[in-house]
DONUVEX-944234 format. One record per residue: residue in one letter; x, y, z of N, C-alpha, C in turn. Coordinates in steps of 0.05 Angstrom, whole numbers, plus 32768, in hexadecimal, padded with zeros to 4 digits. Example, Ala and Ser with C-alpha at 12.3 -4.5 7.8 and 13.67 -1.06 7.14 Angstrom:
! DONUVEX-944234
a81087F8E809C80F67FA6809C81087FBE809Cs81017FD3808E81117FEB808F81028001809D
//
This chain:
! DONUVEX-944234
m92F27F1B7C1E92F47EFF7C27930F7EFA7C33a93107EE57C4493297EE07C52933F7ED97C3Fg93397ECC7C28934E7EC47C16935B7EDC7C08d934E7EF37C09935A7F0B7BFD93687F1D7C11d93687F147C2A93717F257C3F938F7F237C42p939F7F387C3F93BC7F377C4193C57F2F7C5Df93B57F347C7293BD7F2E7C8D93BE7F107C91l93AE7F017C8393AB7EE47C8993C07ED37C7Ah93CF7EDF7C6993E37ED17C5A93FD7EE07C59p940C7EE27C7094247EF17C7194397EE67C5Fs94497EF87C53945E7EF07C4194787EED7C4Fn948E7EE77C4194A87EE37C4D94BB7EF97C47q94B17F117C4594C37F287C3F94CF7F327C59i94E57F407C5894F27F4C7C6F94FC7F687C68f94FD7F797C7C95067F947C7895247F947C72d952C7FA67C6095497FAA7C5995537FC47C65n956B7FC37C6F95797FDB7C78956A7FE97C8Ev955B7FDB7C9E954A7FE87CB2955A7FF57CC8m95727FEA7CCE95817FF57CE4958D80117CDDm958C80187CC4959780327CBC958180487CBDm956980417CC3955380547CC2955380667CDBd9549807E7CD8954680917CEE953080877D01p953680857D1B9522807B7D2E9509808C7D2Fs950A80A57D2694F280B67D2794E180B37D0Ew94EA80A17CFC94DD809D7CE394C080937CE7e94AC809F7CD9949180977CDC948C807D7CCEf947B806C7CDB947680527CD0946480537CB7p946E80497CA0945E80497C87944E80307C84p943C802F7C71942D80177C6C943F80017C60f943B7FE87C69944A7FD27C5E94377FBF7C50s94417FB07C3D94307F9F7C2D942F7F837C37a94417F7B7C4994417F607C52944F7F5E7C6Di944A7F477C7B94577F437C9594747F397C90p94887F447C9E94A37F3C7C9994A97F1F7CA3q94C07F157C9A94C87EFA7CA294CC7EF87CC1m94C07EE47CCD94C27EE17CEA94D37EC87CF0a94DE7EC77D0894EC7EB07D1294D77E9C7D1Cs94C77E917D0B94B17E7F7D1394B47E647D05l94A67E517D1194A67E367D0694917E337CF0r94997E2D7CD894857E287CC394937E1A7CACt948D7E007CAA94977DF07C94947F7DE37C87v94857DD57C71946F7DC97C62945F7DB67C74d946D7DA57C83945F7D917C9494607D987CB2g946A7DB07CB8946D7DB77CD494547DC27CE0p94547DC87CFA943C7DD37D0794367DF07CFEf941D7DF67CFC94157E117CF693FA7E177D02l93F47E307D0693DC7E397D1493C67E407CFFq93AE7E387D0693977E3C7CF3937F7E457D04i93707E597CF993587E627D0693417E4F7CFFl93357E437D13931E7E317D0F93047E407D0Fe93017E537D2192E87E637D2392F07E807D24q92E77E8F7D0F92EC7EAC7D0F92DA7EBA7D24p92E27ED17D2E92D07EE07D4092B97EEC7D30k92A37EF17D3D928C7EFE7D3092957F1B7D2Aq92907F237D11929B7F3D7D08928A7F557D11r92707F517D15925E7F677D1B924B7F5F7D32g92427F747D41922F7F6F7D56923B7F6D7D72f92567F6F7D7492637F6E7D8F926D7F8A7D96r92677F917DAF926D7FAC7DB892887FAE7DC7f92997FC17DBF92B17FC77DCF92A87FD87DE7r92B07FD17DFE92A77FDF7E1792BD7FF07E23y92B580077E2E92C880187E3D92CB800D7E59g92E280137E6692E780087E8092D280117E95c92C780287E9292B380327EA5929880247EA3e929480147E8E927B80067E8A927A7FEB7E99g92907FE27EA492917FC97EB192977FB27E9Ep92977F997EA8929E7F827E97928A7F7D7E80s92947F717E6B92837F6B7E5492707F547E5Bh92587F557E4F92447F407E5392477F2C7E3Dg92567F167E42925A7F027E2E92727F077E1Eg92807EF27E1592987EF57E0692937EF97DE9l92A87F007DDB92A77F047DBE929F7EE97DB1p92887EE97DA2927F7ED07D96928E7EC97D7Dg928B7EB07D7592967EA77D5B92847EAE7D44a928F7EAD7D2C92817EB57D1492687EA47D0Fs92687E8A7D1792527E797D1292407E767D2Bs92447E877D3F92347E857D5792177E8B7D52e92057E7C7D5F91E87E807D5D91DD7E827D79k91C37E897D7B91B77E8D7D9591B87E747DA6n91B37E5D7D9B91B37E457DAB91CC7E347DA7r91DF7E3F7D9991F87E307D95920F7E447D94k921B7E497DAB92307E5D7DAD924A7E527DA3t92597E627D9492747E5B7D8D92867E737D93y92A07E6E7D9492B37E837D9B92CC7E807D89p92DB7E967D8792F47E947D7793057E7D7D80a93107E6E7D6C93207E577D7293367E537D5Ev934C7E477D6793637E427D55936C7E257D59k937B7E1B7D4693857E007D4793A27E007D3Ei93B37DF07D4C93CE7DEC7D4393CF7DD27D32c93D37DD57D1993D37DBE7D0793EE7DB07D07n93EE7D977D0294077D867D0294167D877D1Cy94077D887D3294147D897D4C94017D7E7D62q940D7D707D7593FE7D667D8C94107D6A7DA4g94077D7A7DB794177D807DCF940F7D9B7DDBk941E7DA27DF094187DBB7DFD94207DD37DECa94137DE97DF094197E027DE1940D7E197DF0r94177E307DEA940D7E497DF594037E5A7DDEv93EB7E657DE193DF7E757DCC93DB7E917DD7v93E67EA57DC993E37EC17DD193D17ECF7DBDv93BD7EDD7DC893AA7EEC7DB793AD7F0A7DBCq93B17F197DA793B47F367DA993A17F447D96l939A7F5D7D9C938B7F6D7D8A939D7F7C7D78v93977F7C7D5E93A77F8A7D4A93947F9B7D38t93A07FAD7D2993907FBE7D1893857FAE7D01a936F7FB97CF593617FAA7CE093657FB67CC5l936A7FD07CC393697FDE7CA993847FE77C9Ft93997FE37CAF93B47FEB7CA693BF7FD57C93p93D17FDD7C8093DC7FC97C6D93EA7FB27C7Bm93F57FB77C9394017FA27CA393F77FA57CC0p93F27F8E7CCD93E77F907CE993F97FA07CFBq93ED7FB07D0C93FB7FBE7D2193EC7FB87D3Bl93FA7FBA7D5193ED7FB57D6B93D77FCA7D6Fh93C07FC27D7B93AA7FD47D8093AA7FDD7D9Da93A07FF57DA293A080007DBD93897FF57DCEh93747FEA7DC1935F7FDD7DD1936A7FC47DDFs935D7FBB7DF493677FA57E0493547F8D7E04l935F7F757E03934F7F5D7E08934C7F5A7E26v93337F547E2F932E7F507E4B931F7F367E4Eg93237F297E6593167F0F7E6A93277EFF7E7Ek931F7EE67E81932A7ED47E9593487ED07E91l93517ECD7E79936E7EC77E74937D7EDF7E69c93727EF77E6D937E7F0F7E62938D7F1F7E76d93A37F2B7E6E93B37F3D7E7F93C27F507E6Dk93C27F6A7E7493D07F7F7E6593C77F807E48g93AD7F7B7E4493A27F7E7E2A93A47F667E17i93B17F517E2093B47F397E0E93A97F217E1Dc93A37F0C7E0E939A7EF27E1A93AF7EDD7E15i93B57ECE7E2A93C87EB87E2893BB7E9F7E33a93B97E8A7E2293AC7E717E2993BF7E5A7E24e93BD7E467E3693CE7E2E7E3393BD7E187E26m93C97E0B7E1393BC7DF47E0693C87DDA7E10q93B77DC87E1893C17DAF7E2393C97D9B7E0Es93D87D867E1693E37D737E0393CE7D647DF4k93B77D5F7E0193A27D4F7DF493927D5F7DDFd93967D797DDF93877D8B7DCD93987D947DB5s938A7D987D9F93977DA57D88938B7DBF7D81s93757DC67D9093687DE07D8B93607DEC7DA5i935A7E067DA493537E157DBC93407E2B7DB4s932B7E307DC593187E467DBF931B7E5A7DD5f93107E727DD093127E897DE292F67E947DE8p92E97E887DFD92CC7E8F7E0192C87EA87E12n92DC7EB47E1E92D77ECA7E3092E57EE47E29l92E97EE97E0F92F77F007E0792E57F197E05g92ED7F2E7E1292E07F487E0F92F47F5C7E03i92EA7F727DF892FB7F867DED92F67FA07DFCl930B7FAA7E09930A7FC37E1893127FDA7E06h93017FED7E04930580057DF2931680197E01v932D80207DF6933E80357E01933380507DFBt933680637E0D932E807F7E089342808C7DF5k9339809F7DE5934A80AB7DD1936380B87DDDk936080C47DF4937780D27E00938D80BE7E09n938680A57E0D939980917E1793A3807E7E01v939C80837DE893A480707DD393C2806E7DD1a93D080847DCE93EE80837DCB93FB80767DE3k93F3807E7DFB940080737E1393FB80557E15t93E2804C7E1193DC80307E1393EA80207DFDl93EC802B7DE593F9801E7DCF9417801B7DD4e9423802F7DE09440802D7DE7944480177DFBe943480157E0F943680007E2394327FE47E16r94207FE37E04941A7FC97DF694327FC17DE5m943F7FD47DD794567FCF7DC6946E7FC67DD7v94737FD47DED94897FCC7DFE94867FB07E09e946E7FAA7E1394697F8F7E1E946B7F797E08a94617F7F7DF194637F6B7DDB94807F667DD3f94907F7B7DD294AC7F777DCB94BB7F687DE1r94B67F6F7DFA94C37F627E1194BE7F447E11m94A57F3D7E0C949D7F217E0F949E7F117DF6g94A67F1E7DE094A87F0F7DC6948D7F0B7DB8y947A7F1D7DBE94607F1B7DB2945C7F2F7D9Bs94717F3B7D92946F7F4F7D7D94727F447D61c94757F2A7D5E94777F1D7D44945D7F217D35g945F7F297D1C94477F2C7D0B943B7F477D0Bv94457F5A7D1C943A7F757D1C94517F897D16a94497FA07D0C945D7FB57D05945D7FC97D1Ci94757FCC7D2894797FE17D3C948C7FF67D30h94A57FEF7D2B94B97FFF7D1F94CD7FEC7D13p94D97FF27CFC94EC7FDF7CEF95027FD67D02e950D7FE77D1395227FDF7D2595187FCB7D3Ai94FF7FCC7D4194F37FBA7D5394EA7FA07D45d94DD7FA47D2E94D27F8D7D1F94E77F797D17v94FF7F827D1295147F707D08951E7F5D7D1El95197F637D3795237F537D4D950E7F3F7D55q950E7F297D4794F87F157D4B95027EFA7D53g95187EF87D6295227EDE7D6B95117ED47D82e95177EBB7D8B95097EAF7DA1950E7EBF7DBBv94F97EC27DCB94FC7ED07DE494F67EBC7DFBr950C7EB47E0895097EA17E1F95047EAF7E39i95107EC77E3C950B7ED87E5395047EF47E49p94F47F037E5894ED7F1E7E4E95057F2F7E47r95027F3D7E3095187F4F7E2795197F687E38e95317F737E3A95357F8E7E4595387FA17E2El95297FB77E2F952A7FCB7E19953E7FE07E20s954D7FE87E0B955F7FFF7E0E954F80197E0Dd955C802F7E15954F80497E13954880507DF7h955A80487DE49555804D7DC8953C803E7DBEq953980257DC6952280157DBD950880207DC9r950980297DE294F280347DEE94EA804E7DE0n94FE805D7DD894F880777DCA94EB80727DAFi94F5805F7DA094E9805B7D8594CD804E7D88i94C8803E7D9D94AE80337DA2949A80497DA9s94A3805C7DB9949280737DC1948A80837DA9i949D80887D97949880987D7E948580887D6Ca948A806E7D699478805D7D58945C805D7D63a9459805B7D7E943E805A7D8A942F80747D85a943D808A7D87943180A47D83942780A77D66n9438809E7D53943180A07D379419808E7D30q941A80757D39940580627D3393EA806A7D40a93EC80767D5893D4807E7D6693C480937D56k93D180A47D4793C480B97D3793B180AD7D23e93B880967D1893A8808B7D02939880737D0Am9398806C7D24938B80537D2C936C80557D2Bd936080417D1F934280407D1E933980317D37l932A803E7D48932280327D61930880237D5Fs92FC80217D4792E380147D4392E57FF77D39v92FE7FEE7D3393027FD47D28931C7FC87D30v931D7FAE7D3593367FA07D3D93367F857D2Fr934D7F777D32934F7F5B7D2B935C7F4C7D42l93587F327D4493667F217D56937E7F157D49m93967F177D5693AD7F097D4B93B57EF37D5Ff93B67EDB7D5493BD7EC37D6493DA7EBB7D5Ft93E97EB67D7494047EAC7D7194087E957D83a94127E7E7D7994167E667D8994347E637D8Ff943A7E5A7DA794557E547DAF94577E377DB9l946A7E287DAE946E7E0C7DB594857E0B7DC9p94867DF67DDA949B7DF47DEE94B67DEE7DE1d94CB7DFA7DED94E67DF57DE494F37DDF7DF5s950D7DDA7DF2951A7DC57E00951A7DC97E1Fd95177DE27E2795177DE87E4494FB7DE87E4Fg94E77DE47E3F94CC7DE47E4894BE7DFF7E46g94CD7E137E3E94C17E2E7E3B94B47E307E20f94A07E427E1E94917E457E04949E7E5C7DF4s94B27E547DE594C17E697DD594C17E627DB7r94B87E4B7DAF94B87E437D93949E7E4E7D86r94A17E647D7994897E737D6F94807E697D53l94667E657D50945B7E607D3694527E7A7D29e944F7E797D0F94477E917D01942B7E9A7D0Ap94287EB37D10940D7EBD7D1A93F87EBD7D04v93DF7EBC7D0C93C97EBE7CF993B67ED47D04v93A97EE27CF193997EF97CF8937C7EF57CEFs93697EFC7D00934D7EF77CFA93417F0C7CE7e93287F087CE093197F1B7CD293147F347CE4p930D7F4B7CD993087F637CE992F07F5F7CFCi92F17F6C7D1392DC7F6C7D2792D47F8A7D2Ay92BB7F907D2492B17FAC7D2592A27FB17D3Fd92A97FC77D4C929A7FD07D63927D7FD67D5Cs926A7FCA7D6A924E7FCE7D6292457FEB7D66k92547FFB7D74924C80177D77925680287D60a9268801E7D509273802D7D3A925F80327D24p926180487D16924D804E7D01924C80397CEBn9262802D7CE49263801A7CCE92617FFD7CD8a92587FF97CF192587FDE7CFC923E7FCF7CF7s92297FDC7CF1920F7FCF7CEE920D7FBE7CD4n91FE7FA97CD691F97F997CBE91E67FA87CABl91EB7FA77C9291D97FB47C7E91C17FA27C79k91AA7FAE7C7791927F9F7C72917C7FB07C65i91727FA67C4F915A7FB37C4291417FA87C50v91317FB97C5B91197FB17C6991017FB17C56r90FD7FC87C4890E77FCA7C3690EE7FDC7C1Em90E17FD87C0790E37FEB7BF190C67FEF7BE6d90C080077BDE90A5800D7BD590A080047BB8r90B47FFC7BAA90B17FF07B9090C87FDC7B8Bt90C17FC67B7E90D57FB27B7990D77FAD7B5Ba90CD7FC07B4B90CF7FBE7B2E90D07FDA7B22g90DA7FDC7B0A90DC7FF57AFD90E37FF37ADFc90E280097AD190E880097AB59106800A7AB0v910E7FFF7A99912A7FFD7A92913780197A8Ft9126802D7A8B913180497A88913B80547AA2g913480487AB9913D80517AD29130806C7ADAg913B80787AEF913180927AF8911880927B08e910F807A7B1090F680787B2090FD80797B3Ee90EE80877B4D90F4808C7B6990EB80747B7Av90FD806C7B8C90F880557B9E90FD805E7BBBy90EA80577BCC90EE805B7BE990F780417BF5l910E80427C02911A80297C0E911E802E7C2Cl9113801B7C3B9117801B7C58912C80077C5Fc913E800E7C7291557FFE7C78915D80007C95d916F7FEE7C9E917B7FF27CB8918F80097CB6k919A80117CCD91A980297CCF91C0802A7CBBv91C280417CAC91D880457C9991E380617C9Dq91FB80667C93920880807C939204808D7C78k91F980A67C7891F180B27C5F920780B77C4Bd922080BA7C55923780BF7C43924580A57C3Cd923C808E7C46924B80757C439239805F7C39i922580657C29921280507C20920C80537C03q9208803D7BF59200803C7BD991E980287BD6v91D9802C7BC191C580197BB991CE800D7B9Fr91D57FF37BA091E27FE67B8991CE7FD37B7Bf91CA7FD77B6191BB7FC57B5091D07FB47B41y91CA7F9A7B3E91DD7F897B2F91CE7F707B24e91DC7F647B1091D17F4D7B0391E87F387B00e91E17F1F7B0391F57F0A7B0191EA7EF37AEFd91FD7EE47AE491F57ECB7AD692097EB67ADFe920A7EA07AD1921B7E8A7ADA92397E917ADAs92417EA57ACA925D7EAD7AC892647EC37ADCg92507ECE7AEA92567EE37AFD92477EFC7AF8l92527F137B0092457F2D7AFE92447F367AE1t922B7F3E7AD892287F477ABD92217F657ABBw92177F707AD1920F7F8C7AD1920C7F967AEDe92147FAF7AF2920E7FBC7B0C920C7FDA7B07a91FC7FE77B1891F980047B1791EF800D7B33l91F180267B3891EA80317B5291D180427B51g91C0803F7B6591A980517B6791B3806E7B6Bd91A380817B6291AB809D7B63919E80AB7B7Bf91AF80B47B8D91A580C47BA491BD80D27BB1s91B780E67BC191CB80F57BCF91C880F17BEDp91DC80F97BFD91D980F67C1B91C081017C26t91B681177C1A919D81237C25918481117C20d918780FD7C0F917180EA7C09917080D37C1Dv918480D37C30918480BE7C45917680CB7C5Dh916080BF7C65915080CB7C7B915580BD7C95r916280CC7CA7916880C37CC3917380A77CC4q918480A07CB1919380887CB09183806E7CABf916880717CA7915880597CA4914780587C8Ba9149806C7C7A913A806D7C61914B807A7C4Bi914980707C339157807C7C1C9143807F7C05v914280977BFA9132809C7BE29145809F7BCAf9143808D7BB79156808D7BA1914780887B87k9155808D7B70914A80887B56915880707B4At9149805F7B3C915480477B319167804E7B1Ap917C803E7B16918E80427B00918380367AE6k918D80407ACF918580347AB6919080177AB4y917F80067AA891887FEB7AA4919A7FEA7A8Br91AB7FD67A8A91BF7FD57A7491B37FD17A58d919C7FC57A57918F7FC07A3D91757FD07A3Bq91767FE67A2D915F7FF77A2A914A7FEC7A17n91517FD77A08913F7FCB79F591347FB079FFl91337FAE7A19912A7F957A26910E7F8D7A1Cq910A7F747A1690F17F6B7A0A90DF7F5D7A1Fk90EA7F557A3590DA7F487A4A90E67F4F7A65p90D67F4D7A7A90E07F547A9590F87F437A9Ct910B7F4F7AAA91237F407AB491287F477AD1s91317F347AE091367F377AFC91537F3E7B02v91587F517B1491737F587B1D91717F587B3Cf91877F627B4891877F637B65918E7F807B6Ev91857F877B85918C7FA17B9191957F9B7BAEq91A97FAA7BB691B47FA67BD191C07FC17BDBl91C47FC37BF591D37FD97C0091F07FD27C01k92017FE77BFD921E7FE27BFD922B7FF97C0Cr923C7FF27C20924A80077C2F9264800D7C21k926980277C1C9281802F7C0C929B802A7C1Bs929B802D7C3592B4802D7C4492C080117C46d92B07FFC7C4792BB7FE17C4A92AF7FCD7C36n929E7FD77C2392927FC67C0E927F7FB17C19e92777FB47C3292637FA27C3E92487FA67C2Ft923A7F8F7C2B92217F907C1C920A7F837C2Cs91F27F8A7C2591DA7F7D7C3291D37F657C21e91C07F567C2C91B47F407C1C91A67F4D7C04p91AA7F427BEC919D7F4D7BD4917F7F487BD4k91707F5A7BC891537F577BC4914D7F587BA6p91387F4B7B9D91327F4A7B8091267F647B76f912C7F6B7B5E91217F837B51911D7F7B7B33t91067F827B2891007F7B7B0C91007F947AFAy910E7F927AE4910D7FA77AD090FA7F9E7ABAh90E87FB17AB290D57FAC7A9D90DC7FBC7A84p90D47FB27A6C90D97FC17A5390CB7FDC7A54q90D47FEE7A4290C780077A3F90AB80037A33v909780127A3C907C80127A319079802A7A1Fi907980267A059077803C79F3905E803979E1d9049804779E89031804879D79023806379DAk9010806879CA9003808379C98FF5808879E4e8FE7807579EE8FD980797A078FEC80807A1Ee900280737A1F901680787A34902180947A31v9028809C7A19903280B77A14901E80CC7A1Cq900480C87A148FEF80DB7A1B8FEB80DD7A39r8FEC80C67A478FE880C67A648FFE80D67A71k901780D47A68902D80E27A74902B81007A6Fr901E81087A59901B81247A52900681327A63q8FF381237A6E8FDE812F7A7E8FEA81387A98k8FE281507AA08FEB815B7ABA8FD681557ACFt8FDE81487AE48FCC81427AFA8FD6814E7B14l8FC481557B258FCC81607B3F8FD681497B51p8FEA814F7B608FF4813A7B728FE081337B88n8FDF811A7B8F8FCC81107BA38FDB810B7BBDf8FDC811F7BCF8FEA811C7BE88FD9810D7BFCq8FE480FA7C0A8FD680EC7C1F8FD380FD7C38d8FBB80FF7C438FB681107C5A8FBC81017C74f8FCF810B7C848FD680FE7C9D8FCA810F7CB5s8FBA81237CAE8FB081347CC48F9881297CD2g8F8C81147CC68F7481097CD28F5A81177CCAh8F5C81297CB68F4481387CAD8F3A812E7C92g8F3F81157C8C8F36810B7C728F4C810E7C5Eg8F4681077C458F5A810C7C308F6180F17C23g8F7B80EF7C1E8F8580D97C0D8F7F80BE7C18g8F7680AC7C078F7180907C0F8F89807F7C09g8F8780667C0F8F9D80547C0B8FA3804E7BEEg8F9080537BDC8F94804B7BC08FA180607BAFg8FA380797BB78FAE808D7BA68FCB808E7BA7g8FD980867B938FF680827B95900680977B87g8FFB80AE7B7F900A80C17B70901780D67B80g901380D77B9B901D80EC7BAB903980E87BB6l904080F97BC9905B80F77BD5905D80DE7BE5y904880D87BF4904980C07C05903A80AA7BF6r904980957BEE903E80827BDC903580687BE9g903980677C04902F804F7C119011804E7C13g900580387C148FE880367C168FDF801A7C13g8FC580177C178FBB7FFC7C178FB67FF17BFBg8FB080027BE88FA97FF97BCD8FBF7FFD7BB9p8FBB7FF47BA18FD07FF87B8C8FD280157B84a8FEA801D7B7C8FEF80397B748FE3803E7B59t8FDB80577B548FD0805F7B3A8FE480717B2Cg8FFB80757B38900E80887B2D9020807C7B18g901B80667B0D902C805B7AF89042804A7B04g9052803F7AF29069802F7AFB905F80147B05y906F80097B1890697FED7B2190667FEC7B40f906080037B4C905D80047B6990457FF37B72q904A7FE27B8590357FD27B9190357FD57BB0g903D7FEC7BBA903F7FEF7BD7905A7FE67BE0f90607FEA7BFA907A7FE37C05907E7FC57C04a90947FBC7BF9909B7FA07BFA90AB7F9B7C13s90A27F897C2490AF7F857C3E90BF7F6B7C3Dy90D77F6D7C4890E97F557C4890EB7F4B7C65s90E07F347C6A90E07F287C8590F77F147C87y91027F127C9F91197F007CA491127EEE7CBB
//
């Protein structure tokens, strides 16, 4: 959630003894954004994100593909009601300049990203928009994201760092301690020394090695006019939620489409066939859980291995044991898909646990050995829709193989 995101709530810490550090020093992870020369008081103006960008479903395009078709939508955008990322300057009425940059999403502290913003108001990978006196908010309807090629990441990143430092747009991002500490107002573009260019080049090369090209964030920085009319009075920057490239393996929304059983015994170990939207076999879990008024009361994972994920669209797993093996009546829980890399989850679906059935007839039935009933797909006769004991358990009629299978349960949206 946004409230737990360290990027959205920068602290007021500052680096110590940074000028004594070796310029070739590799950039380590930081826990917070350092103190900036920005305007922020209790009642003073500050920047706020009104509309977050849509996190999934937007494609980063390579330069050879031509311009993007449509801008980056807002999080609440719908087919018949388009929205776009938007920010507001609170406690302020007047002209302002808003700079939008791409930054990293998964580093402990934001760093400039090598991808570029493209669109009507974009130049050199960033977007600069003017806000008029009558407005207190501004939206960005034409933003596209240009995907840098891997071989050009370090070079592009170095150019981005140099330009950000020259123009005073490096506030809120980590480049190198010697650069980060120089955060005063910039009324005219800075001139960089050879030493500063050297440490920026080294920092760009180091950051490029670890940069995730499948996800970015938007960083918004507002500048208010100074006494000379120039936009040099910087407000504290704000950073959006992550935006995932729709081509990336972990970018798709998780969704359970069908399950061949929606109930099972408390002892667990029953096989379930689950159809889903595209998943990565090494990055997916099937999570069972139960909640009450106080929150989560139980959770467990379905048992399967990567080889049980069929072509990214089906998972064969075994149900986990329920927490109460002495259950006296059926109880409902939930099952959902969960991505391990980012903890993203699908919409939950209901699953019912039933008490153990212990009687002589049941024991005798389980002791009897029966031949498996395989459904014939060859067209030469064979299995009908009602025989549910075979490998393929789909069919028109109820299963006879025990358990609670009633055919595939389909979830429509």
